[in-house]
N, C-alpha and C positions, 0 to 999 in steps of 0.2 A: 504494500500500500504506500503510495506517495505521501510524504509528510508535508503538511502545509507549513509555511513560515509563520512563526508565532511572534506576537508583540513582546517587547522587552520584559513586561511584568507578568508574562504567562509562561509557565514552565510545564513541560510534559512530565507526567509521573507514570510509573508502572502500576498495574492494577493493585498489587499488594504492597506497594511502597508506602511507608508510614509518614505522616506529617502531624503536627500538633495544631489543633484548631477547635474552637468552640465559640458559639454566639449565644448570648443571653441578655436579659434586660439590664443587668448590672454592669455590662461592659460599656466603656465610655463612648464608643462609636455606634451604639445601638440605633438602628434604623437609618444610619447614614447611607448604607447601600441601597436604600429605598428612594434615594433622591439623585438628581442629576444623572438620569439613566434613560435609555431607550429600551423598553421591555417588549421584545417580540413575543407574540402569543401563538402557540400551536393550536391546532383544532382541539386537542384534549384539554389544553388550558382553558379555552373558551367554554367547553362542555362543563368543566368543574366550576368555573367562576359564575356562569349564568345560573346554575343550580344553587350555588351559595348565596347569590343575590336574590333568588326567588323570581327571576325574570325569564321571559321567553328569549330565544336566541336573537330574534329581530330587535327587540327592545335593548338587549344587552349590547349588541353591536352598535346601535344608535347612540347609546349613552357613553360607552366606555372604550370604543375601539376606533382607531385611526387606520385607514387602509391606504397604502402607498404602492405605486408601481412605476418604475422608471421605464423608459421606452425600450431599453435593451433587456429587460427582465421578462422571463417567460410567465411567471405568476406574480400576483400581488403579495405584498407583505402586510402583516397585521400587528399593530402596536397598541399597547394599553395607553389610554389617555392619562396625561400627567396634569397635576394641579398647577395653575398659574400663580404660584406663591413666591416666585423668585428663586426657588430651589428645584423646580421641576419634580416635585414630590409625587410619588405614586398616589393615585386616587384612593387607595385602600389603606394607606399608612396612617397611624395615629400615634400620639405620644407613648401609648402603652404597647405599640407594636402593630403587627398586621391584623386588620379586622377580618380578613378571610383566610387566616393562617392554615386552617385545615384543608383548604382548597387552593392554596397559593400556587402560582405557576411553577412549572418545572425548573425554569432558570433560577427562580428564587430559592427553591429547595436545594438545588445543586450548589449554589454559591457557597464558598469560593472555588468550587470545583466545576469543571466543564467536561462534557462528554461529546465527542464527535463520533458519529456512526456513518460509515460509508458503505453503500450498497455495492456488493461485488457480483458481477454476472457469473453464470455457470462456468464459463471458460476459465475464470480466474480462481473460483472456489473449488472446482473439481467435483462438486456434488450438489449442484443446483444453486440458486441464488442464496446469498447470505449477507450478513452484516459484519463488518470489521469495525472495531471501536478502539478509541484511545482516550486517555484522560489527561486533563491539565489542571494546574492550580493557578488561580488569578490572584495576585498579591497587589492590592491597591493601597496607596499611601494612607488612606483614612482608616483601614481595617486593623483593629487591635486583636482580632480573634486568633491570629497566629501566635500571640504571646500567651495564650492559655495553654494548659498542660494536658488536655485530653488528647490521646493518641488516636488517630484515624487512619484509614486507608480508603482507596476508592470504593472497594466493595462494602466495607462496614458503613461508610458515610452515606453511600447511596441507599443502603438498606434502612438506616436510621432516619433518613429524610423521606422515605416512602416513594422513591423514584421509579420503582419497578413498573407500575402501570403507565407512567408517563413515557418511559423508554419504549414500552411495548407499542403504544399507539404512535409515537414518533417514528419508530422503525417501520410501522405499517404505512405511514404517510410517505416515507422515503421511497417507497416503490413508485410513487408518482413524481415527487420532487427530484429524484435522482434517476429517473427512467432514462434509458439510453437515448431516446428521442429528444428528451430535454437537454441532455448533455451535448447533443448535436444542434442545440439552439433552435429547436422547433418552436414556432409561434402558433398561437391559437386564436380563433375568432372571438369576438366579444361574447357571443352566446356561450362558447366553451368556458370562458373566464367566469361568466355568471354561474355556470354549472359548478365550477370549481369552488366558488364562494358558497353557493347553496349547500353542496354536499358536505364540505368540511367545516363550515363556520355557522351556517344557519340551519341547524339540525331540525328544529321544530317545523320550519317551513318545508324542509326536505321530507320529513315524515308525512306531513299533510298531503303533499303532492304524490308521494309514493303510494300511500293508502288509497288515494283517489284515482290511481292509474294514469297520472299526468306526466310521468317521466318517460323519456324514450328508452326503449330496450328493457322495460320491466314488465314481465307478465303479471297477471292478477295474483294477489297474495292470498293464501289461505288464512284462516283465523288463527291457527297455531303460530304461523310466521308473524302475523301482526302482533300477537301477544308478546312474542319474543322481542320484537322491534320496538316495543314500548319502553324498553330499557335503552337509555341513551348510549351506553357503551356498545351494546350490540348493534344499535343503529349506526353508530359511527363506523364500525368495521364494515357493515353492509354498504355504507355510503362510499367508503374508500374503494371497495371492490367495484362498485357500480361506476365510479368516476374513472378508475383506471381503464375499464373496458370502453367507456365512452370516448376517452381522450386518445387511447392508443390502439384500440381494437386488436389486441394481441391475446 
């Protein structure tokens, strides 16, 4: 796997390599990492956050999400809205900490660690498609967590932060974002981009259209399948599979 160039304050670590880190309310920099940031949101982040807020997908996107796409980009990017308080603070941060802590985004859970997952085709993996991953530590000047004594490694830290489902869904979405046709810079019509947003980020509307038979390439659903797809996580997996077929027809 080709290794990307890393910024000066980012260091690659082996999966079982240890480091000292802890974050808690008594630390002097508490919540500083929730300010002056651009927080990209994955589909699973939005799924968890909209449920935590008690909002439908459409309303959550309207209130809390900024969508950006440069001319050269295949797909749009989704960012959490920040408060205009001079510090670009996260909309969910308070003096006591994160108000949606149990459903905070994957990037927040992982900090100060990062995980890169690169989809490998069959020819490189030798046994079907798979994901290769590596981990990094992000050491920013404001962070005092590295002065704490708790010993971590990538595996234990990810487990303690509840990252497993986030990684699972992010890897599933990578089948679209890192598809070979995307790597060859394929561009899609406005209709296809709207379907991308619908399937991955506006799940409630996707479910409504799916159940009504208003999506292309979807046969009528039996009641057992509809009951299963009332679960948002099951629905997101279904939406990822549907979108991949619509975009790439492979």
